[in-house]
N, C-alpha and C positions, 0 to 999 in steps of 0.2 A: 749566564754562567753564575754559579754561586761561589762565595769566598772559598778559596782552596782548590777550586776546579782547575784543571789544565785541559788544553785542547791543542793538539798537534795540527798544524796547517801544512798542507801539501801544495807545493808550487809546481806547475807544469808549463811547458811551452808547447804549443801546437800550431806553429806556423807551417806553411808549406815548405820552407827551407830552413829547418831547424838546426842547421849546422853551426850557427853562431849563437845559440841560445844555451848558455851554461847556467842553469837555475841555481847552482851552488853559489853563484855570485849575487844572489838576491840579498839586499839588506833589509832590515826591519827595525821599526822604532815605535814606541808607545807615546801618545800625546801626554800621558800622565801615569808614570810608573808607580804612583801611590794607589792607583786603581787597578791597573793591569799591566803586567810586564810581558815582554816577548824576548825569548832567548835567541841565541845564534842559530839554533836549529829550528827556529820559527814556532816554538811552542809558546802559547799564551797561557799565562797564570793569572787567575782572578785574585786580587789582593784585598780590595776593600770595596764597600758599596759605592756605586757611581758608574759613570760611563767614561770610556777612553777610546780613542781611535788608534788602531794599529795600522801603520803604513808600511807597505812592502814596495821596494824600489829596485828596478833592474834597468840599467841604462836610461832610456827616456820614458820607460813605462812605470806607472804607479798604480797600485791597487790598495784600497783601504777596507778595513773591517771595523765596524763600530761594535764595541764590546760593552754590554751592560752587565754589571755585576750586582747581585742581590745578596742578601744575608743568607748564611748557611742555616738550614733548618735543624 
């Protein structure tokens, strides 16, 4: 991503019994808000050059995305 870019992340549940999987309850956090932020709707925003890990959590499940931000051209 380049500084200023945004990326909406889609979270889905695909288990065989999806009745207990309300993906609206997924939480998200950035390891470094100075590099990349993540909003309540799971949109990542590139803020400054560097790398940050975005972590999504739902119950006992965790998924991570490493975001590398480069300078805008």
